[in-house]
NUDREN-310216 format. One record per atom (N, C-alpha, C): x negated, z, y; residue in three letters. Coordinates in pm, whole numbers, plus 50000, padded with zeros to 5 digits. Layout:
BEGIN
XZYALA/...
END
This chain:
BEGIN
499055001849866MET/499864999749966MET/499224996850140MET/498235007950144LEU/497115011950256LEU/496364993850260LEU/496384988550176GLU/495534976950185GLU/496494966750245GLU/497764968350209ILE/498424954150224ILE/498964959650390ILE/499114972850442PHE/499184974050595PHE/497714969050644PHE/496914972050580ASN/495554969350678ASN/495604954850712ASN/495484948850573ILE/495714931650618ILE/496824927050743ILE/497804929550722ILE/498564931050857ILE/498354935950968ILE/497424944850964ASN/496994954151113ASN/496054940351133ASN/495554939651071GLY/493884926551106GLY/494204917051151GLY/495434911951136PHE/496124898451149PHE/497264902451315PHE/497824913951302LEU/498214919851430LEU/497414922851535LEU/496954928151508TRP/495824937351647TRP/494314923751670TRP/494024917451540GLY/492514909451565GLY/492814896851641GLY/494144890151549LYS/494504876051642LYS/495694875951713LYS/496514885251762LEU/498044881251821LEU/497924891451940LEU/497844904951892LEU/498474917551993LEU/496954915352131LEU/496124917452037VAL/495024921652153VAL/494554906852296VAL/494904895552289TYR/495484886952382TYR/496714887152423TYR/497804889852384LEU/499034888952429LEU/499364900252550LEU/498264913852465LEU/498554927452579LEU/497554924052685LEU/496744922052650ILE/495634921052770ILE/496274906452894ILE/496484897952817GLY/497364883852870GLY/498374886052958GLY/499774898752926THR/500784901652995THR/500384913353109THR/499434922053084GLY/499254932053137GLY/498694923953313GLY/497774911753277VAL/496714902253376VAL/497794896153420VAL/499044894353348TYR/500244885253415TYR/500844890553531TYR/501514904053490PHE/502144911553587PHE/501684913853655PHE/499634915853637THR/499004925353777THR/498884912253879THR/499124902153826ILE/498454891953933ILE/499984887453992ILE/500624886553914ARG/502524883153974ARG/503004895654049ARG/502794907054043LEU/503154917454111LEU/502254921854213LEU/500654913854257GLY/500074913854355GLY/499064928954350GLY/498324931554245PHE/497614944354161PHE/498684958754204PHE/499994957354175ILE/500514966554254ILE/500224980654146ILE/499544980054065GLN/499264997354057GLN/497905000054100GLN/496914988854204ILE/496384998354249ILE/496604995554426ILE/497424982954487ARG/497714988654596ARG/498864995354621ARG/499925000654543HIS/501045009554565HIS/500325024254460HIS/499595025754407PHE/499215040154318PHE/499595049954447PHE/499135051354518LEU/499175066354596LEU/501205066754636LEU/501965051154635HIS/503125056254661HIS/504155055554555HIS/503255060854436THR/504055066854304THR/504355080954284THR/503185087054416PHE/503275101854458PHE/504595105354564PHE/504515094154643THR/505485096054774THR/507165096854654THR/507275084854549VAL/508645087354459VAL/508715102954449VAL/507825103154334MET/507675120554301MET/508285131854358MET/507925132154469ARG/508325141954577ARG/509435143354544ARG/510515133954566ASN/511845137354525ASN/512505135754372ASN/511785137054302SER/512115132654185SER/512865143654099SER/513085154254163ARG/514105162054106ARG/515675162054138ARG/515945147854178LYS/516955147054212LYS/518035137854103LYS/519155146154069SER/520005134353965SER/521725139854025SER/522005136153906ASP/523565131953921ASP/524165134953773ASP/525695131953711LYS/526165136853630LYS/526095127453527LYS/525675117553574GLU/525365103253481GLU/524055102153474GLU/522735105253486GLY/521605102253463GLY/520705116853530GLY/519835119553372ILE/518455129553464ILE/517495125653568ILE/516985138153606SER/516405129153748SER/514935121653700SER/514165115053769SER/513305109053761SER/511525119353711SER/511865131053763PHE/510985138453662PHE/511315139753540PHE/512225145053536GLN/512615144353370GLN/512245134753296GLN/512845120953335ALA/512605106253287ALA/511215110353259ALA/510395113553389LEU/508615111153342LEU/507875119353239LEU/509195134553273SER/508095143653130SER/508685134353015SER/509875132652972THR/510355131252840THR/509565115752797THR/508945106352881SER/508275092552870SER/506775103452809SER/506455110552918LEU/505265116352913LEU/504965131752730LEU/506505132052727ALA/506635139152581ALA/505655130152467ALA/506785117952498ALA/506135107152379ALA/504525103652372ALA/504815101052506ARG/503335096252500ARG/502105105252483ARG/502455119152536VAL/500965129852538VAL/501225137552389VAL/500165130652261GLY/500085135652149GLY/499015131952059GLY/499425125751936THR/498225129251852THR/497455117351920THR/497585101851971GLY/496835100852042GLY/495995101452102GLY/496145112152201ASN/495095117552305ASN/494515125052275ASN/494535135052155LEU/493465139852079LEU/492885134551947LEU/493535128051863ALA/493095121351772ALA/492725110151757ALA/493845100551782GLY/493815086951791GLY/492295086751939GLY/491695094052033VAL/490645090052150VAL/489595093552023VAL/489515101651881ALA/488135104751840ALA/488415090551730ALA/489405088451668ILE/489575074751618ILE/488905065851676ILE/489315060851783ALA/488735051651817ALA/487245049351834ALA/486675061951872ILE/485215058751864ILE/484635064351806ILE/485055068251662SER/484505067751536SER/484285051451492SER/485625046551494VAL/485745030951458VAL/484985018451578VAL/484985020151712GLY/484835010351789GLY/483515017751846GLY/483455029551852GLY/482135033051954GLY/482305038452055GLY/481805045352135PRO/481785049252250PRO/482295038052372PRO/481895024552352GLY/482525011452413GLY/484335013152457GLY/484815018952287ALA/486265013652279ALA/486895025552382ALA/486345034652441ILE/486535036952577ILE/487455031152716ILE/486045024452687PHE/486305014152840PHE/487005003952815PHE/487945001052684TRP/488954993352656TRP/490124997352682TRP/489805011052659MET/491625021752631MET/491765023052768MET/490785022252891TRP/490855022352983TRP/491465012353085TRP/490725002053003VAL/491284987753053VAL/492664982453025VAL/493304985852932ILE/494494985252851ILE/495544989352960ILE/494875000952986ALA/495915011853058ALA/496385007753231ALA/494725001853262LEU/495164997353431LEU/495714985553383LEU/496244974353309LEU/496504963853300LEU/498254968653268LEU/498414981453160GLY/499554986153127GLY/500244989153244GLY/499424997453347MET/500575002053452MET/501474989053506MET/501094977653520ALA/501804968453534ALA/503024964253494ALA/502624966253317THR/503164963953234THR/504594968453220THR/504254981353258SER/505034995453255SER/505834993953382SER/505644990853423PHE/506134989453584PHE/507484980153550PHE/507284966453474ALA/508304956653472ALA/508764964153410ALA/508974969353257GLU/509764969953170GLU/510444984653203GLU/510614990853310SER/510315003953365SER/511954995953428SER/511254984453542THR/512354983753619THR/513304976353544THR/513044966353484LEU/514134962753380LEU/514994970653296LEU/514294980053269ALA/515584991453204ALA/516414993553322ALA/515705001053425GLN/516815003953492GLN/517944997853539GLN/518064979753587ALA/518314970853629ALA/519434974553531ALA/519284969753398TYR/520424968353279TYR/520734980253190TYR/520944989353252LYS/521554999053219LYS/522495002153187LYS/523165008253088VAL/524855007753049VAL/525185026353049VAL/526695027453033HIS/526915041453047HIS/527295041352898HIS/527035054552787ASP/527465054952700ASP/528635064152661ASP/529795062552606ASP/530995070252574ASP/531335081352647ASP/530385092952660ASP/530375101852729ASP/530005103352905ASP/529375086252968GLY/529445081853101GLY/527845087353100GLY/527225089653011ASN/525565091953096ASN/524325077253028ASN/523785077353110PHE/523115065053156PHE/522055062452994PHE/522405047952904ARG/521515046852875ARG/520815031952849ARG/519635028152815GLY/519415015152862GLY/517545013152772GLY/517065005652794GLY/515945002552746GLY/515904984652707GLY/514744982752555PRO/514384969652587PRO/515324960052537PRO/516134968652420ALA/517634962652395ALA/518504960252443ALA/518924964952549TYR/519654960752634TYR/519654951352723TYR/518444951052789TYR/517614940852880TYR/517794924852809TYR/517354927752665MET/517754914552597MET/518894908452563MET/519404919852556GLU/521164916052570GLU/521634911052641GLU/521904915152786ARG/522504911852914ARG/521364902152995ARG/519954907552978GLY/519534897353073GLY/518864888353026GLY/518634888252875LEU/518514869552805LEU/519484862652732LEU/520774874952700ASN/521954870852627ASN/521324870552523ASN/520574875052440ALA/520184874652296ALA/519934887652225ALA/521404899052223ARG/521614907752114ARG/520944908251959ARG/520464889651951TRP/519784892551832TRP/518064897251831TRP/518134897551938MET/516834900651970MET/516724913751986MET/517894915852097GLY/517724935352126GLY/517814940551989GLY/518644939051870SER/518864940251747SER/517794944251661SER/517014932351672LEU/516064928851613LEU/514364944951640LEU/514604945351837PHE/514104955851835PHE/514264965451853PHE/515864973751838ALA/516524983951829ALA/516314991051668ALA/516274980751550VAL/516004984051398VAL/514444987851420VAL/513184978851455LEU/511884986251500LEU/511524997351524LEU/512344998951679LEU/511945008251720LEU/512415023851653LEU/513665024851596ILE/514195031051491ILE/513195037251404ILE/512415026251317ILE/511875028151237ILE/510575032051313ILE/510145031051409ALA/508755031851448ALA/508665047751550ALA/509595048851597PHE/509635058251675PHE/510665073851614PHE/511425069751535GLY/512085076051431GLY/512115085351353GLY/511045069751306LEU/510315078851137LEU/508875079551115LEU/508615066451167VAL/506595061951144VAL/506235074051213VAL/506455070551349PHE/505515078151491PHE/505845098151453PHE/506945099651440ASN/507495114951389ASN/506385118451274ASN/506445111151148ALA/505765114251027ALA/504455113451098ALA/503555106851212VAL/502255107851221VAL/502205120051303VAL/502575121851415GLN/502775134851461GLN/502945145651369GLN/503825149951278ALA/503975158051172ALA/502755158551139ALA/502195149051063ASN/501105151151039ASN/499625158351067ASN/499735154651203SER/498835160151294SER/498995173851288SER/500005179251303ILE/500165193151364ILE/499885199251239ILE/500005193351133ALA/499615200850979ALA/498465202550969ALA/497575192150996ALA/496555191850976ALA/495375198051048ALA/495785201151225ALA/495115209951292ALA/495525224051281ALA/496615227651249LEU/496795242551216LEU/496225246951072LEU/496215235150976HIS/495765240950875HIS/493915238550869HIS/493635231550950GLU/492325232450956GLU/491875246651048GLU/492425251251150SER/492075260051233SER/492485277651166SER/493785276251109PHE/494655289451087PHE/494675290450912PHE/493865278650843GLY/494455278750709GLY/495995280650655GLY/496535275350748LEU/498415275050661LEU/498115266650569LEU/499355270850534ASN/499875261950406ASN/500995249750474ASN/500045238450421LYS/501225221250488LYS/502315221050507LYS/502945224750337ILE/504665226050316ILE/505505234550393ILE/504635248450426ASN/505455259250556ASN/505485250750678ASN/504485246250738ILE/504045237750874ILE/505485231750862ILE/505445218050736GLY/507145212250731GLY/507875217350707GLY/508085229150698ILE/509245237150665ILE/509495239550797ILE/508735246850886THR/509015254450999THR/509125237951086THR/508325229251129LEU/508465218851228LEU/510225219151192LEU/510455215151080PHE/511925208551028PHE/513245211751096PHE/513055232051117VAL/513885235551168VAL/514005241551282VAL/513055236351360VAL/512775239851531VAL/512785227451548VAL/512415218351497SER/513025202651574SER/514125199051557SER/515175206151469GLY/516265205551396GLY/517175206951514GLY/516755220151551VAL/517445227351615VAL/517415224051815VAL/516235214251826ILE/516355209151944ILE/517165193451963ILE/516995189051848ILE/517465174851857ILE/518645177151852ILE/519515186951798PHE/520715184451790PHE/521655190451940PHE/520605192852062THR/521255195652170THR/521735183452280THR/520645172252196GLY/521325158452244GLY/519875153252355GLY/520305146652424ILE/519035137452481ILE/519195145652675ILE/519755152952715ARG/520065162652803ARG/519155176052815ARG/519465179752661GLY/518475190752609GLY/516945187052631GLY/516915177152528ILE/515385174052505ILE/514355171552655ILE/515595164452773ALA/514925164352905ALA/514395174052923ALA/515275187152967ARG/515465195553048ARG/513595208252946ARG/513715203552822ILE/512875210052738ILE/510815202352786ILE/511515191752740SER/510135180952838SER/509675186652930SER/510695187653029GLU/510015190553149GLU/509665206753176GLU/509785213253098LYS/509215226853153LYS/508075228653023LYS/508045224152964ILE/506345222952838ILE/505145211452890ILE/505705200852875VAL/505245192552937VAL/503995197253056VAL/504115194753139PRO/503145201653266PRO/502145211653205PRO/502995220353195ILE/502305233753118ILE/500925227153036ILE/501435222252911MET/500175219652834MET/499665209652897MET/499935202552949ALA/498705190253004ALA/497925195153113ALA/498275206653214LEU/497355215753306LEU/496455221753171LEU/496775228753129SER/495995236353074SER/494715233252953SER/495035217852923TYR/494355210052812TYR/493165206352942TYR/493535198553039LEU/492955193053146LEU/491925204953232LEU/492175217053218LEU/491555229953281LEU/490175231253170LEU/490885230453090ILE/489605232152933ILE/488515222452949ILE/489155211452936ALA/488265195152932ALA/487015198653079ALA/487865196953216LEU/487215201853340LEU/486055212553322LEU/486135227753257CYS/485265233553231CYS/484145229853158CYS/484585221353016VAL/483105212452959VAL/482665205053013VAL/483485190653132VAL/482385190553219VAL/481435194353293VAL/481725206253371LEU/481095216253480LEU/480425220253399LEU/480455225853256MET/479295229053165MET/477865222953151MET/478345206053142ASN/477525195953105ASN/477705189453209ASN/477495190653364LEU/477365182553441LEU/476625170253472LEU/474995178353432ASN/474125168853428ASN/474065160053353ASN/475065153753208GLN/474855144253079GLN/476155139653154GLN/476825139853258ILE/477665130053328ILE/477425115353321ILE/476415115153387PRO/475495101353399PRO/475415094653251PRO/474455100153202ALA/474295090053061ALA/475405092852986ALA/476705101952982ILE/478045094452943ILE/478325084052990ILE/478615080253094LEU/478965072453128LEU/478415057453106LEU/477095061053158SER/476385048053098SER/476125046552971SER/476335053152852LEU/477005050352724LEU/478215041252636LEU/478845046152743ILE/480565043252730ILE/480295030152802ILE/479615019552941PHE/479565006552954PHE/478755003652893PHE/477495013052900ASP/476744998352781ASP/476924996452672ASP/477795000852598SER/478324998852483SER/479284987452439SER/479944998352590ALA/481454978652604ALA/480844969452593ALA/479484968352645PHE/478984948552686PHE/477814954152661PHE/477224957052548GLY/476164956952500GLY/475494944252394GLY/474054943452423TRP/474344931552328TRP/474034934552176TRP/474274947452124LYS/474204949251991LYS/475634951151922LYS/476974953752050GLU/478014952952007GLU/478544939152023GLU/477844931752077ALA/478534913352051ALA/478294906851981ALA/477434914751864THR/477064910151743THR/477594913751580THR/477394905251512GLY/477804910851405GLY/478894915451406GLY/480154911951529GLY/481614916251473GLY/482064927351562GLY/481054936551600ALA/481014947051644ALA/481764947751783ALA/481624937051821PHE/482474935851976PHE/484114936651980PHE/484814927751834GLY/486064925051861GLY/486074935751800GLY/485674948051693ALA/486424954451636ALA/486144967251742ALA/485614969651841MET/485554982251946MET/486754974052024MET/486924964052052VAL/488234960052145VAL/489634960352143VAL/489194958251987MET/490784958851869MET/490844972051873MET/489874980551829THR/490124999251823THR/490514998851976THR/489924997952097GLY/490435004452185GLY/491745001352235GLY/491894988152255VAL/493354981452240VAL/494394992752182VAL/494174992352075GLN/495194992551939GLN/495285010151994GLN/494195018751996ARG/494525029352035ARG/494925034352192ARG/494445025352297GLY/495235028652418GLY/496825024952399GLY/497185016552339LEU/498325013452345LEU/499685020552242LEU/498965028152161PHE/499105038752052PHE/499725051952159PHE/498815054052264SER/498685067952319SER/499575064152408SER/499525052652563ASN/500185053852670ASN/501675042452633ASN/501355033152493GLU/502985028952514GLU/503275018752593GLU/502375016852665ALA/502395003652770ALA/502754990952712ALA/503964984352743GLY/504214966252683GLY/505064971952524GLY/504804985252531MET/505754989352379MET/506954987252372MET/507414993252529GLY/509204993652559GLY/509725004252533GLY/508925012252448SER/509295027952427SER/509945033552576SER/508925039552634ALA/509165046252753ALA/510065042652848ALA/510645026752840ALA/511585019252905ALA/512675027452865ALA/512965034552738ASN/514175038452653ASN/514595052052799ASN/513185062952796ALA/513385068952906ALA/514085070953048ALA/513305060153092ALA/513085055153277ALA/514905048253292ALA/515275043853153ALA/516585039253192ALA/517645054553215ALA/517815064453126THR/518605069653190THR/518435083653279THR/517765078853361ALA/517145083353498ALA/518435081253624ALA/518895086953690SER/519405081653820SER/518235083353952SER/517495072753973PRO/516225071053989PRO/516175076954169PRO/515335083554239TYR/515675085254394TYR/514245078854426TYR/513835070154555PRO/515025059354599PRO/515935058854489PRO/516805045354532PRO/518025045054450PRO/518045028854416PRO/516975026154358HIS/516465009354343HIS/515655016854183HIS/516385004754097PRO/515485004253970PRO/514014999854003PRO/513154992254093ALA/512044996754085ALA/511445003554083ALA/511745021154127SER/511085039154192SER/511055038554049SER/511825035953916GLN/511585038753772GLN/510415037253726GLN/510335024453814GLY/509075010653755GLY/507475019353777GLY/507435031153960TYR/506825031753979TYR/506285046653937TYR/507355051553846VAL/507325068353817VAL/506895067753651VAL/507625052653639GLN/506485054253466GLN/504975044453473GLN/504615042353584MET/503165032253593MET/502525046353621MET/502955057853724LEU/501925072253699LEU/501715075853536LEU/502875075453437GLY/502695082553300GLY/501865075553239GLY/501515062353287VAL/500265054653203VAL/499165059153273VAL/499025056953423PHE/497795065153420PHE/497265082553384PHE/498475089853397ILE/498355104353340ILE/497785102253196ILE/498415100353154ASP/498095096852976ASP/496725094452920ASP/496615078452995THR/495385077652967THR/494045073953050THR/494055074353107ILE/493205071853231ILE/492745090153237ILE/493625098253266VAL/493215114553287VAL/493235122253150VAL/494115122353058ILE/494165132352912ILE/493555122752832ILE/493445114652808CYS/492195105752696CYS/491015105552733CYS/490795105852858THR/489495106452894THR/488775119452872THR/489925126652912ALA/489255147452894ALA/488645145752755ALA/489855142652636THR/489165141952523THR/487855131452480THR/488155119152500ALA/486745118952527ALA/485005122852584ALA/485475127552687SER/484215135052764SER/483865148752683SER/484945159152619ILE/484235166752518ILE/483855158452376ILE/484235151552327ILE/483945145652218ILE/482605141552222ILE/481615129052320LEU/481165130452372LEU/479715138752424LEU/480215144652489LEU/479755154752609LEU/478955167752411LEU/479155165052315SER/479245174852194SER/478035168752130SER/478195148752156GLY/477625145352070GLY/477885131651993GLY/479075129952000GLY/479495119451958GLY/480255126351841GLY/481405114451739VAL/481445110551658VAL/480665114751519VAL/479155111551540GLU/478445114651431GLU/477505127951406GLU/478295135651498SER/477715148551476SER/478935154351397SER/480105148751341PHE/480805155451306PHE/481105142851190PHE/480815143851061THR/480945133150947THR/481825135950856THR/482305127650817ASN/483725128450706ASN/485035135450744ASN/485085136650876MET/486555142650968MET/487445133550993MET/488325142750978GLY/489415130851062GLY/489735132251242GLY/490225124251279GLY/490145125951447GLY/490645138851504GLY/491735143851460VAL/492125157551488VAL/490925170151492VAL/490325169351338GLU/489165175851309GLU/488025175851387GLU/487705163451444ILE/486905162651541ILE/486705165351662ILE/487815160051732THR/488545170951848THR/488135184451845THR/488635189151747GLN/488715205251721GLN/486975209251698GLN/486015204151634ARG/484565210651642ARG/484275208551763ARG/484615195351819ALA/483425193851949ALA/483655202652064ALA/485105211152089LEU/485445216452163LEU/485145229752104LEU/484575232151995ALA/484385246151957ALA/483035250351929ALA/482225234651959SER/481015234651985SER/480525238652110SER/481235235752214GLN/481175236952308GLN/481405250552397GLN/482875252052345VAL/483095269152384VAL/483235281352309VAL/483175279652168GLY/482685284352066GLY/484035284151967GLY/484675289351864ASP/485115289251770ASP/486765287751844ASP/487045294351908TRP/488595298351973TRP/488695283052023TRP/487465270452032GLY/488445256952090GLY/489205250751963GLY/488615250151889GLY/489335247351768GLY/490875252151744GLY/491125261851773GLN/492075272251736GLN/493025269351880GLN/492475264151997PHE/493005257652134PHE/493745246452133PHE/492625235252038VAL/492925220152066VAL/494225220251910VAL/494045232751820ALA/495365226851726ALA/496475239951846ALA/496695245851933ILE/497515249151978ILE/498365240152074ILE/497295228652126ALA/497585219952241ALA/498395207852120ALA/497415204152032LEU/498275193851929LEU/499705200551913LEU/499735208351885MET/500945213451807MET/502575210951940MET/501945211552052PHE/502475214952129PHE/502985200952165PHE/501915194252191PHE/501975179352232PHE/502465172952160PHE/502505170952006ALA/502845164051912ALA/504595171251883ALA/504625180251913PHE/505985182751857PHE/507325176151999PHE/506435181952107THR/507165173152219THR/507425156552215THR/506465154952132SER/506585137052097SER/507805137952021SER/507805144551909ILE/508555147351827ILE/509955145151875ILE/510265153751926ILE/511915152952009ILE/511825139452130ILE/510865136852163ALA/511305122252274ALA/511305115952167ALA/510385112152080ASN/510605097251998ASN/512075098251958ASN/512855107551885TYR/513715108051864TYR/515265106951964TYR/514765107952080SER/515565103352179SER/515805086652198SER/514355082252174TYR/514655068452164TYR/514955067752031TYR/515415069351947ALA/515815061951833ALA/517135062351871ALA/517865078851863GLU/518975071551957GLU/520115064852011GLU/518765065052135THR/519445056152238THR/519645040652184THR/518425037652085ASN/518425026052006ASN/519975024351889ASN/520165035751820LEU/521185034251714LEU/522825030851763LEU/522755037051909MET/523765033552005MET/524065019452026MET/522755015652069PHE/522804999052128PHE/523214991352000PHE/522754994151841LEU/523384988251765LEU/524954992951701LEU/525515001951770GLN/526545004651719GLN/527365004751841GLN/526924999851941HIS/527474994452075HIS/528225005152118HIS/527375010152221LYS/527535027152272LYS/528175037152204LYS/528655036352101HIS/529215048552004HIS/528245056851944HIS/528745072751912SER/527425077851844SER/527955080551687SER/528335070951627HIS/528865076451472HIS/527395070951459HIS/527365077551338GLY/525885078651237GLY/524735086151284GLY/524635092551442VAL/524035098451530VAL/523355114951422VAL/524125117551298ASN/523975130451266ASN/522875125351144ASN/523105109851061THR/522595110350990THR/521065109450982THR/521305098951152LEU/519845092751198LEU/519025109951201LEU/520015122551274ARG/519245129951306ARG/518055138851133ARG/519245135051054VAL/518665147150944VAL/517685133450877VAL/518085119050918THR/516425114650836THR/514975115750895THR/515555116351029VAL/514275120251130VAL/513805132951058VAL/514075145551074LEU/513645158151024LEU/513355156350871LEU/513665144050816GLY/513015144750620GLY/511405138150627GLY/511565126850762MET/510325121250777MET/509885131250820MET/509645141150917ILE/508585150850992ILE/508085160750866ILE/508895160050808MET/508585173250652MET/507605162850568MET/508095151450533PHE/507335141250484PHE/506015136850524PHE/505865137350676GLY/504495129250743GLY/503875146750717GLY/504185158850723ALA/503215173350741ALA/502675170650595ALA/502595166150490THR/502555164850370THR/501615153750284THR/501705145150371GLN/501255131750317GLN/499465127450354GLN/499255120050298SER/497915113350313SER/498305105250503SER/497215110650576ASN/497025105250701ASN/496565088250697ASN/495965083950641GLU/495235068250619GLU/496765057350642GLU/497765063350555VAL/498565053350482VAL/499475056850607VAL/499965072450698ILE/500805071950799ILE/499835064350896ILE/499195063950971TRP/498325054251108TRP/498835041651062TRP/498275033250928ALA/498585020850908ALA/499945017650867ALA/500985024250875LEU/502075020450908LEU/502445020651045LEU/501975031251079ALA/502535035051265ALA/501955021851280ALA/500805017151279ASP/500335004151350ASP/500844990451296ASP/501414989251253VAL/501694977451173VAL/503464979051255VAL/504604989351286SER/505504989251362SER/505264990151476SER/504664995251531MET/504014998951704MET/503704980851718MET/502794975551648GLY/502544960351699GLY/503774952851717GLY/504164951451579LEU/505814945451586LEU/506774943051711LEU/507094959651771MET/507954962951870MET/507104955951943MET/505724961851991ALA/505284954552110ALA/505204935852147ALA/504894931151999ILE/505194915952043ILE/506844910852082ILE/508064919752029VAL/509184917352050VAL/509384922252223VAL/508654929752266ASN/509154934752398ASN/508594925152480ASN/507304920252457LEU/506004916952599LEU/506794901052600LEU/507814894652464ILE/508174887452482ILE/509014884252564ILE/510124893652563ALA/511454894252649ALA/510904895752825ALA/510354905852836ILE/508824904852998ILE/508974894953044ILE/508394888952987LEU/507764877453000LEU/508804869053033LEU/509954865252995LEU/510664855753006LEU/511634861553112LEU/511554875353144LEU/512644881653270LEU/511564881953383LEU/510584877853407SER/509544881653486SER/509704880153619SER/510444870653684ASN/511504859753726ASN/511734872753815ASN/513434882553718GLU/513664893053798GLU/512854903653825GLU/511954910253769VAL/510964917653806VAL/510384916353939VAL/509574904753984VAL/508884904554071VAL/510154901354204VAL/511534900054192LYS/512624897554285LYS/512814914654308LYS/512764918854172LEU/513474937854230LEU/512004941254334LEU/510564937854262ALA/509794946054311ALA/510064942454493ALA/510224927954491LYS/510024920954648LYS/510764929154670LYS/512244931454699ASP/513704937254740ASP/513594946154760ASP/512424958654689TYR/512434972454681TYR/511044974154821TYR/510434965954853ASN/509114967154918ASN/509524960255034ASN/510124951455048GLN/511034949755167GLN/511454957555254GLN/511924965555185GLN/512984977055258GLN/512194982655283GLN/511114988855210LEU/510395001855221LEU/509294993855361LEU/509024987355367ASN/507914980355487ASN/508784979755589ASN/509654980055567ALA/510874977555735ALA/511434988955712ALA/510675003655676GLY/511335015255711GLY/512455022655715GLY/513045018255538LYS/514675021355533LYS/514465026355370LYS/515115036755344LEU/515145042255198LEU/515205027355113LEU/514735020555062PRO/515085014954937PRO/516225012154874PRO/517325009554862THR/518565008354767THR/518865000054759THR/519224998454606PHE/519404983754558PHE/520814980754544PHE/521364962854629ASP/522254957854629ASP/522704948854513ASP/523164951354424ARG/522794940954299ARG/523844928754366ARG/524064927554469THR/525274913754553THR/523614905654620THR/522554909254645LYS/522074904054690LYS/520624893254589LYS/521094897854447ILE/520224886554347ILE/521384888154272ILE/522374875554286PRO/523234869654236PRO/523014865854099PRO/521824860754007GLU/521264858053909GLU/521554876053812GLU/520694886453855LEU/521204897953846LEU/522384903753834LEU/523464897853951ASP/524754907253944ASP/525504899153849ASP/525084889553801ARG/526204883153687ARG/526094889553582ARG/524754897953540LYS/524614899253431LYS/524544922553387LYS/524384924653546ILE/524224939453507ILE/525824943353498ILE/525884955253389ALA/526964960253333ALA/527894966053465ALA/528964964153449PRO/530304967653484PRO/530044985953566PRO/529934987453707GLY/529985003653709GLY/528655008353731GLY/527774998553720ILE/526195003653755ILE/525684998153872ILE/525095003153966TRP/524335000754092TRP/525434994854165TRP/526695004654143GLU/528094998554241GLU/527985009654351GLU/527605020354315LYS/527535037354385LYS/526395038354374LYS/525615040054512ASN/524155049154539ASN/524275059654571ASN/524715070954513LYS/524915083454504LYS/524365093954462LYS/523885095754468ILE/522525109254429ILE/523285121154502ILE/522965138854420ASN/523085148954443ASN/522305150454522ASN/521875157754610VAL/520645162454692VAL/520945180354694VAL/
END
């Protein structure tokens, strides 16, 4: 089974997705006028009013927290170690590249998700790639394909990956039995999952900022302890990314592929997952593009900030060569422990537990939204999905690491291909929405979306959406 998955991944990531992801990122970067650089500071302006919401949607801050809950997980701790182990230090550079380009891609998919969101049976906003494929492209078949792939990837496989990493970390640091860990995850996840999407958003809003800041403070301490080595570490990353050694013997291709692969797993830009969280918000300013800016910031935080923190800890500790025959989680644990003492490994285990746990509940919320798309906005079958997800959590906690990671890469790759094709086909609408937002902003106005100003969008947006721009202050 592992061999089959590896063959599929070799084609997806070695022949197709590397070029498609980078090409799409470059395309949107150019068409949006390097928006991730020119308007980077504006993302913080948008976040100043991000606590505002209404009865139809969660706040922009909750949407960002939910998307970060899904993004910040195993990929930030275990995935970075795997990237360095397989692709060398230069893989970190390519993670940065895919994140920088992915910020523009994330803007595009999140803006579209906001524009084409709908109401579910309870009056809450729902949306994401499946919805903009159906309404924007008039291709429900494409939306259904994406929805099925997302349910498999996020509802099932990725949750198994997160549970696997939690079990490995707690077993390594505290000697806990993996079956007992799986049972605990099953119970606690079940309690939260059954609260619904608003309950998940509230929990993410409280946990994500605390856990991210705690981890970054520890990483900053490690950097300050080794400040004199930072120039050498940066030189190592750039030399490895462009060195002659890596350019020969197929090493360069493996390094780029690994960096892009692990970067996408971590920040999810272009995969279409975070767009599901973006669509559930009642944004402020009341314009689809405002959520594009919010989610663009999420990619930056995830990869440029948190993944770089993990890479710094590992490389300052001598690199993965110092920790042979270990999985990604164990490498990060041992690396931090070598810098701050044995408690460092335990801290990583606890941090990973929170990172991965919030990923589990956010991943479930994405799966639920796409199940409702398949069922025409109805909630039938949601409880069946919840039980199946909990079963995969239990399975992941007790199974082999390699098989689960390989399956995650396959499902992630297929999802990304479908979504990238869709946003490229809808790129003209992304540009028009961005232009409308920034024209109002430059005129000193609060950007407010009037759907009638873009007739081709107005015809396709769901009734009752964007007709009232009222936000509770």
